[in-house]
C-alpha positions in Angstrom: -19.4 -11.0 -15.0 -22.5 -9.5 -16.4 -22.8 -9.7 -20.2 -23.9 -6.8 -22.4 -27.3 -8.4 -22.9 -28.0 -8.6 -19.2 -27.6 -4.8 -18.8 -31.3 -3.7 -19.4 -32.7 -6.5 -17.3 -30.2 -5.8 -14.5 -31.1 -2.1 -14.5 -34.8 -2.9 -14.4 -34.4 -5.1 -11.4 -32.2 -2.6 -9.6 -34.6 0.2 -10.1 -37.5 -2.0 -9.0 -35.8 -2.9 -5.7 -34.6 0.7 -5.3 -38.2 1.8 -5.2 -38.9 -0.3 -2.0 -37.8 2.1 0.7 -38.5 -0.5 3.4 -35.8 -2.8 2.2 -32.1 -2.2 2.8 -29.9 -3.7 0.0 -27.1 -6.1 0.9 -23.9 -7.0 -0.8 -25.6 -10.2 -1.9 -28.2 -8.2 -3.7 -25.6 -6.1 -5.5 -23.7 -9.3 -6.5 -26.8 -11.0 -7.9 -28.0 -7.9 -9.9 -24.5 -7.4 -11.3 -24.1 -11.1 -12.1 -20.8 -11.4 -10.2 -19.6 -12.9 -7.0 -19.9 -11.3 -3.5 -16.1 -11.3 -3.4 -15.9 -9.3 -6.6 -18.3 -6.7 -5.2 -16.1 -6.5 -2.1 -13.0 -5.9 -4.3 -14.8 -3.1 -6.2 -15.9 -1.4 -2.9 -12.3 -1.5 -1.6 -10.8 -0.2 -4.9 -8.9 -3.4 -5.6 -6.8 -3.3 -8.8 -7.6 -6.9 -9.5 -11.0 -6.2 -11.1 -11.6 -5.7 -14.8 -12.8 -2.2 -15.7 -16.0 -3.4 -17.3 -16.9 -5.4 -14.2 -16.0 -2.5 -11.9 -18.3 -0.1 -13.9 -21.2 -2.7 -13.8 -20.9 -3.1 -10.1 -20.7 0.6 -9.4 -23.8 1.2 -11.6 -25.8 -1.2 -9.4 -24.4 0.4 -6.2 -25.5 3.8 -7.4 -28.9 2.7 -8.5 -29.7 0.7 -5.3 -28.1 3.2 -2.9 -26.2 0.3 -1.3 -23.8 1.3 1.5 -21.3 -1.2 2.9 -21.7 -2.3 6.5 -18.7 -1.1 8.4 -18.8 -3.9 11.0 -19.0 -6.6 8.4 -16.2 -5.0 6.4 -14.1 -4.7 9.6 -14.5 -8.4 10.3 -13.6 -9.3 6.8 -10.3 -7.3 7.0 -9.7 -8.1 10.7 -9.5 -4.4 11.2 -11.7 -1.8 13.0 -13.0 1.0 10.9 -10.8 3.5 12.7 -8.3 5.9 11.1 -5.5 7.4 13.2 -4.0 10.9 13.0 -0.6 10.7 14.6 1.0 14.1 15.1 3.7 16.1 16.9 3.4 19.7 16.1 3.7 22.8 18.3 1.1 24.7 16.2 -2.4 23.5 17.3 -4.2 25.2 14.4 -2.1 23.2 11.9 -3.3 19.9 13.5 -6.9 21.0 13.8 -7.1 22.0 10.1 -5.7 18.6 9.1 -8.2 16.9 11.5 -11.2 18.7 10.0 -10.1 17.8 6.5 -9.8 14.1 7.4 -13.2 14.2 8.9 -14.5 15.7 5.6 -13.1 12.7 3.7 -14.5 10.2 6.2 -18.0 11.6 6.2 -20.5 8.9 5.1 -17.9 6.1 4.9 -18.5 4.5 8.3 -14.9 5.3 9.4 -14.1 7.2 12.5 -11.0 9.2 13.4 -8.7 8.8 16.4 -6.3 11.6 17.2 -3.0 10.6 18.8 -0.4 13.2 19.9 3.1 11.8 20.3 6.6 13.0 21.2 8.6 12.0 18.1 11.9 12.3 20.0 10.8 9.7 22.6 12.8 6.5 22.6 9.4 4.7 23.2 7.8 6.1 20.1 7.8 3.0 18.0 6.8 0.8 20.9 3.9 3.1 21.7 2.8 3.3 18.1 2.9 -0.5 17.7 0.6 -0.8 20.7 -1.7 2.0 19.4 -2.2 0.4 16.0 -2.5 -3.2 17.3 -4.9 -2.3 20.2 -7.2 -0.3 18.0 -6.8 -2.5 14.9 -6.4 0.6 12.9 -7.4 0.5 9.2 -4.8 3.2 8.5 -3.1 6.3 9.7 -2.4 9.8 8.5 1.1 11.1 9.3 1.5 14.9 9.0 4.9 16.5 9.2 7.2 16.2 11.1 6.0 12.7 12.1 5.8 11.8 8.4 9.5 12.3 8.1 10.2 9.4 10.5 11.2 6.5 8.2 11.3 4.0 11.1 7.7 4.8 11.9 6.7 4.3 8.2 8.6 1.0 8.3 6.6 -0.1 11.3 3.3 0.7 9.6 4.4 -1.5 6.7 5.4 -4.3 9.0 2.0 -4.1 10.7 0.1 -4.0 7.4 -1.4 -0.7 8.4 -2.1 1.7 5.5 -0.6 5.1 5.8 -0.6 8.5 4.0 2.3 11.0 4.7 1.9 14.7 4.5 5.2 16.5 3.8 6.8 19.5 2.1 8.6 17.3 -0.4 8.0 13.8 -2.0 9.3 11.1 0.4 7.4 8.0 -0.8 5.2 6.6 -3.6 2.7 9.1 -4.8 -0.1 6.8 -3.7 0.7 7.4 -0.1 1.9 11.1 -0.2 0.3 14.5 0.0 3.0 17.0 -1.0 2.8 20.7 -0.2 5.9 22.2 -2.0 6.7 24.6 0.8 9.9 25.8 -0.9 7.9 27.3 -3.8 5.7 29.3 -1.5 8.8 30.6 0.4 10.4 31.7 -2.9 7.3 33.7 -3.7 7.6 35.5 -0.3 11.2 36.4 -1.0 10.4 37.7 -4.5 7.5 39.8 -3.0 9.7 41.5 -0.4 12.5 42.1 -2.9 10.1 43.6 -5.4 9.0 46.0 -2.8 12.6 47.3 -2.6 13.6 45.5 0.6 17.3 44.4 0.8 17.8 44.0 4.5 15.5 41.1 5.0 15.5 38.9 8.1 14.4 35.3 8.6 12.9 33.7 11.7 13.3 30.0 11.0 11.5 27.0 12.5 13.0 24.0 14.3 16.0 22.6 12.3 14.7 19.1 12.8 11.5 19.9 10.8 11.8 19.3 7.1 9.3 22.1 6.4 11.6 24.6 8.1 14.6 23.4 6.0 12.5 23.6 2.8 11.0 27.0 3.5 14.4 28.5 4.2 15.9 26.9 1.1 13.1 28.2 -1.0 13.4 31.7 0.5 17.1 31.9 -0.2 16.5 30.7 -3.8 13.9 33.4 -4.3 16.2 36.1 -2.9 19.0 34.8 -5.2 16.7 35.3 -8.2 16.6 39.0 -7.3 20.3 39.3 -6.8 20.1 39.2 -3.0 21.5 37.0 -0.3 20.4 36.2 3.2 22.6 37.8 5.8 23.5 35.2 8.5 23.3 38.0 11.1 19.6 38.5 10.3 18.7 34.8 10.8 17.1 33.9 14.1 16.1 30.4 15.3 12.4 30.0 16.2 10.4 27.1 17.3 7.1 27.5 15.3 5.6 29.1 18.5 4.2 32.5 19.3 6.7 33.0 22.2 9.7 32.2 20.0 8.5 34.7 17.5 8.5 37.4 20.1 12.0 36.6 21.3 13.5 36.2 17.8 11.9 39.4 16.4 12.9 41.3 19.5 16.5 40.4 18.9 16.3 41.6 15.3 14.7 44.9 16.3 17.4 45.5 18.9 20.1 45.5 16.2 21.7 48.8 15.4 20.9 48.3 11.7 17.6 46.5 12.0 15.9 44.8 9.1 13.2 46.5 7.1 11.4 43.2 6.5 11.0 39.8 8.2 9.9 36.5 6.8 8.6 34.2 9.6 8.3 30.5 8.7 4.9 30.2 10.2 2.0 32.5 11.3 2.4 31.8 15.0 5.9 33.3 15.0 4.7 36.2 12.7 2.1 37.0 15.4 4.8 37.1 18.0 6.8 39.4 15.7 3.8 41.8 15.7 4.0 42.1 19.5 7.8 42.6 19.4 7.4 45.4 16.9 4.9 47.2 19.2 7.2 46.8 22.2 10.0 48.5 20.1 7.7 51.3 19.0 7.7 50.1 15.3 4.8 50.4 13.0 3.8 47.6 10.6 4.3 48.0 7.6 5.7 51.6 7.7 8.8 50.6 9.7 8.9 46.9 9.1 7.1 44.5 6.7 6.2 41.1 8.0 5.3 37.9 6.0 4.1 34.6 7.6 3.5 31.1 6.3 0.4 28.8 6.4 -2.2 31.5 6.2 -3.9 30.3 9.3 -7.1 32.0 10.4 -5.2 34.4 12.6 -3.5 35.9 9.6 -6.6 37.7 8.5 -7.5 38.7 12.1 -4.3 40.5 12.9 -4.1 44.2 12.5 -2.8 45.1 10.0 -3.8 41.8 8.3 -0.8 39.5 7.7 0.7 38.8 4.3 1.2 35.0 4.3 1.9 32.0 2.2 -1.3 29.9 2.1 -1.2 26.2 2.5 -4.6 24.6 2.1 -4.2 22.6 5.3 -7.8 21.4 5.5 -7.7 20.3 1.9 -4.4 18.4 2.6 -6.1 16.5 5.4 -9.1 15.8 3.2 -6.8 14.5 0.4 -5.0 12.3 2.8 -8.2 10.9 4.1 -9.5 10.2 0.6 -6.3 8.4 -0.4 -6.4 6.4 2.8 -10.1 5.4 2.5 -10.9 4.8 -1.2 -14.5 5.4 -2.2 -15.4 3.9 -5.5 -18.1 6.5 -6.0 -15.8 9.4 -5.5 -13.9 11.0 -8.4 -10.2 11.4 -7.6 -8.1 13.8 -9.6 -4.9 12.7 -11.2 -2.9 15.3 -9.2 -4.8 14.7 -5.9 -1.6 14.0 -4.1 -0.2 17.5 -4.2 -1.1 21.1 -3.5 0.5 24.4 -4.5 1.1 27.2 -2.0 -0.2 30.7 -2.7 1.1 34.0 -1.5 -1.8 36.1 0.0 -0.8 39.7 0.0 -2.4 41.8 2.7 -1.5 45.0 4.7 1.5 43.9 6.6 3.9 44.5 3.7 4.8 47.7 1.9 7.5 49.4 -0.1 10.8 49.9 1.7 11.1 53.4 3.1 
């Protein structure tokens, strides 16, 4: 480890070599300038906890001054892994997946890692067999598991068995914080309930998502809790089963609008179903928000493009993907916030909600 006295000389040598634009620095150069072994530099680069803080800072200082970047192929050989990250997903909402994908790519920019996107059928009896083959064939460095795939404990156990790093994205904590991005969906749904109740709505309907999705369960739980805070309860007759798809939103909302005593407000557990509810309202000759207020969830790009613009609970999906990527691929030069494993939903109020008539 470099001593305090070596500091000025080390900096001078680093800056001198930095000035030679024709020369690309190697890990051996960094080790020599920092006065440590090549193995220690490798540990610092890969965020190993088995490095003294003083040593870590010294090595990072040299890396910054020289502009050294690790060679992905060399690192891959050292770890017997490719520099590939997998996104394993099963979600009927394509925008949800695309947003996560863009966020992961944001995190991987400049790291030498590439992203492989792998759709799956999480109900398939061959899921674990297929995922074992996927990870082993590609020699994946790690995987991002968004919901509902993240809720499969057998799949997580398989990743551990294979020694494949993973980060789970879910609506509630399900694992160690170091491998979780938590979105707290229930809090956002409670905000939606309070918003509608404060507008004077009492006959409020719910279009739920698939019951096998933890997000659907958490969003409904949060919504009911928010209603209870305002002295209201969810009428079972006003709950319709959706599938997180546009078509299911049309069907479910149409059934609600056909009721003799129809609801004055509807909370849809994602924006795709809320979009379907818009069409159903028009088919029944109803005006939004004059006749019915509608709230969605996710705040996907379509929310602001609908007319009238949709009130929705915003989840920063791209940020969640970026956070998962940053947790999966540590960068010693990147500042990581202490609460980087969780996000807070936010209700975005637009023109689709109004006071009850």
